[in-house]
C-alpha positions in Angstrom: 147.9 153.0 116.4 146.7 156.1 114.6 146.3 155.1 111.0 145.7 157.4 108.0 143.7 155.6 105.3 142.9 156.8 101.7 140.1 154.8 100.0 138.8 153.8 103.5 135.2 154.2 102.4 135.5 151.9 99.4 134.9 148.2 98.8 138.1 147.0 100.5 138.4 150.0 102.9 135.1 149.6 104.7 136.0 146.0 105.7 139.5 147.0 106.6 138.3 149.9 108.8 135.9 147.6 110.6 138.6 145.1 111.4 141.1 147.8 112.5 138.5 149.4 114.7 137.8 146.0 116.3 141.6 145.8 117.1 141.4 149.1 118.9 143.1 151.4 116.4 141.9 154.9 115.6 141.8 156.2 112.1 141.8 159.3 110.0 140.0 158.7 106.7 140.4 160.8 103.5 137.0 161.2 101.9 136.2 163.6 99.1 132.6 163.7 100.5 131.9 165.5 103.8 131.1 162.9 106.5 130.5 163.1 110.2 133.2 161.8 112.5 132.4 158.5 114.3 133.8 156.6 117.2 137.4 155.9 116.4 137.1 157.6 113.0 137.9 161.2 111.8 137.1 162.2 108.3 139.0 164.8 106.3 138.4 166.0 102.8 141.9 167.2 102.2 145.3 166.1 103.5 146.0 169.8 104.1 143.7 169.5 107.1 146.3 167.5 108.9 149.0 169.6 110.7 152.6 168.9 111.3 151.8 167.2 114.6 149.2 164.7 113.4 151.2 161.9 115.0 150.3 159.3 112.3 151.7 155.8 113.1 150.9 154.1 109.7 149.4 155.0 106.3 147.3 152.7 104.1 146.8 154.1 100.6 144.0 152.5 98.7 142.6 155.5 96.8 141.9 155.1 93.1 139.1 155.4 90.5 137.7 152.0 89.4 139.6 150.4 86.5 136.7 148.2 85.3 133.1 149.0 84.3 133.6 151.8 81.8 135.6 152.7 78.7 139.1 154.1 79.1 138.6 157.4 77.3 141.4 159.9 77.4 139.8 162.0 80.2 139.1 158.8 82.2 142.7 157.6 81.8 143.8 160.9 83.2 141.5 160.4 86.2 142.8 156.9 86.7 146.3 158.2 86.9 145.5 161.3 89.0 143.4 159.4 91.6 146.4 157.1 92.2 149.6 158.8 91.4 148.7 162.3 92.5 147.1 161.2 95.7 150.2 159.2 96.6 152.4 162.2 95.9 150.1 164.3 98.2 150.6 161.7 100.9 154.4 161.9 100.5 154.2 165.6 100.8 152.2 165.2 104.0 154.7 162.8 105.4 157.5 165.2 104.7 155.7 167.9 106.8 155.3 165.6 109.8 157.5 166.2 112.9 157.5 162.4 113.3 156.9 160.4 110.1 154.9 157.2 110.4 156.7 153.9 110.6 155.0 152.2 107.6 153.2 153.1 104.3 151.2 150.3 102.6 150.4 151.7 99.2 148.1 150.3 96.6 149.0 148.7 93.2 147.6 145.8 91.2 148.6 142.7 89.4 148.1 144.7 86.2 151.7 145.8 87.0 152.9 142.7 85.1 151.1 143.4 81.9 149.7 140.7 79.6 151.8 137.6 80.4 149.8 134.5 79.4 150.2 131.4 81.6 153.6 132.2 83.1 153.6 132.1 86.9 154.5 135.6 88.2 156.0 136.2 91.6 157.0 139.6 92.9 160.4 139.6 91.1 158.8 139.2 87.7 159.2 142.0 85.2 156.4 143.8 83.4 155.2 144.0 79.8 154.1 147.4 78.3 150.5 148.3 78.6 148.4 151.2 80.0 147.6 149.3 83.3 151.2 148.2 83.8 152.5 151.7 83.3 149.8 153.1 85.6 150.9 150.6 88.3 154.6 151.4 87.9 153.9 155.1 88.3 151.7 154.4 91.3 154.4 152.3 93.0 157.2 154.7 92.1 155.2 157.6 93.7 155.4 155.8 97.1 159.1 155.2 97.1 160.3 158.7 98.4 158.8 157.7 101.8 161.8 155.5 102.3 164.0 158.6 102.4 162.1 159.5 105.6 162.8 156.2 107.2 159.3 154.8 106.4 158.9 151.1 105.7 157.1 150.9 102.3 155.0 148.0 100.9 153.3 148.0 97.6 150.0 146.0 97.5 149.7 144.3 94.1 146.0 143.4 94.3 144.3 140.8 92.3 140.6 140.9 91.5 138.9 141.2 94.9 135.8 139.0 95.3 132.9 139.3 97.7 129.1 139.4 97.5 128.3 143.1 98.0 130.4 145.0 95.6 133.6 145.0 93.5 134.2 143.2 90.2 132.2 140.1 91.1 128.8 142.0 91.0 129.4 142.7 87.3 130.9 139.3 86.6 127.9 137.5 88.0 125.3 139.6 86.2 125.0 137.3 83.1 124.8 134.2 85.2 121.8 135.7 87.1 120.0 136.0 83.8 120.8 132.4 82.9 123.8 133.1 80.6 127.1 131.5 81.4 130.1 132.8 79.4 133.8 133.7 79.4 135.6 136.4 77.6 137.5 135.6 74.4 139.4 132.3 74.4 138.9 131.7 78.1 142.5 130.6 78.5 143.7 133.9 80.0 144.3 133.8 83.7 142.3 135.5 86.4 144.3 136.3 89.6 141.7 136.7 92.3 141.5 137.0 96.1 138.6 136.9 98.6 138.1 140.3 100.3 138.6 138.8 103.7 142.0 137.6 102.8 142.9 141.1 101.4 142.0 142.6 104.7 143.9 140.0 106.7 147.0 140.4 104.4 147.0 144.1 104.9 146.8 143.8 108.7 149.6 141.1 108.5 151.9 143.5 106.6 151.0 146.3 108.9 152.4 144.3 111.9 155.6 142.9 110.3 158.5 145.3 110.6 160.8 143.3 108.4 158.5 143.2 105.4 158.8 145.8 102.6 158.7 146.1 98.8 156.0 144.7 96.5 153.6 141.9 97.6 151.1 140.0 95.5 147.8 140.1 97.2 146.2 137.3 95.2 145.1 133.8 96.0 147.7 130.9 95.6 145.6 129.3 92.8 144.7 131.7 90.0 142.3 130.2 87.4 141.5 130.7 83.7 138.4 132.6 82.7 136.9 129.4 81.4 137.5 127.6 84.8 136.0 130.6 86.6 132.9 130.3 84.5 132.6 126.6 85.3 133.0 127.2 89.0 130.4 130.0 89.1 128.0 128.0 87.0 127.5 125.5 89.8 125.5 128.2 91.7 123.2 129.2 88.9 120.8 127.6 86.4 122.2 128.6 83.0 122.2 127.7 79.4 125.3 125.9 78.1 128.3 128.1 78.5 129.6 130.0 75.4 132.4 132.5 74.9 131.8 136.2 74.3 133.9 136.9 71.2 136.9 139.2 71.6 135.8 141.6 68.8 132.4 142.1 70.5 134.1 143.0 73.8 136.5 145.3 72.1 133.6 147.0 70.3 131.7 147.5 73.6 134.5 148.3 76.0 137.5 149.3 73.9 141.0 149.2 75.4 139.7 148.2 78.8 138.4 144.9 77.4 141.7 144.2 75.8 143.7 144.7 79.0 141.4 143.5 81.8 139.3 140.8 80.1 141.1 139.4 77.1 144.5 139.1 78.6 145.6 138.3 82.1 148.3 137.4 84.6 149.0 134.1 86.5 150.1 135.8 89.7 151.3 133.9 92.8 151.7 135.3 96.3 155.3 134.1 96.8 156.5 136.6 99.4 153.3 136.4 101.5 153.4 132.6 101.6 157.1 132.6 102.4 156.4 135.0 105.3 154.0 132.5 106.8 150.7 134.1 105.8 147.9 131.6 105.6 144.9 132.2 103.2 141.5 131.4 104.6 140.3 131.0 100.9 143.2 129.6 98.9 141.0 128.0 96.2 138.2 129.5 94.1 135.9 126.8 95.2 136.3 127.7 98.8 135.9 131.4 98.1 132.7 131.0 96.0 131.3 128.6 98.6 131.6 131.3 101.2 130.4 134.2 98.9 127.6 132.5 97.0 126.3 129.5 98.7 124.6 131.2 101.7 123.3 134.0 99.5 121.9 131.8 96.8 120.4 129.4 99.3 118.5 132.3 101.0 
């Protein structure tokens, strides 16, 4: 297949591209930086570079500025929206120009769609509570829907926190542990819906090949954990002082609204539709994921 990918040079995208290349697909990657084409990969800096006869078979839309790691100032909120919603709208415009639209669009979203929900298990049919991140995800998903008018199968990828050892949120989450400090944010009872990066890539490839699957899919492991349980699991791989919470007021002072939405509240998300479709996770539990991610690295 010829696959157009946005976000293909990011944390998830690099692993996804490597797997798709191994399966014999060729790709066009949208990158804001100028890059040299490589075997099986063409880079474009704008979707306008693609003509009406691009013959795209599938689109995977992973573009988006990072949610975590910095304060959500008003300008950065606008960047978060534009990098997701506007990019998706540009993709829809490209699909409308094509003589032959692709068969499938897999478009990004996140478990933040559900908003702050406590310990309630959330499958794909659950509603959402108002928040900036849930509104952002709703806009992001809504922007992908016009592709259906072109006969394109559309799946929204509601991603959990993606874990691996060379990037993503885990690098920041492990930093205190590496300095001997074990902690959790706030009460520690809020849920963290996570997924190993390998399972994200496998799930995307699974959805790519299943013509009957459409709509939202939770890309998160079957066993979400509380922040306190996450701290205990990680602590087994580091020598630390006794674990203590980081008080919520301190996090709000340091990180503002981002702390309130991403750290001090959470979602207990379950991958109901993926499991029902027969997808099998290689890393269904946090213990299995951390063993793969941390044990070889820390033993070295």
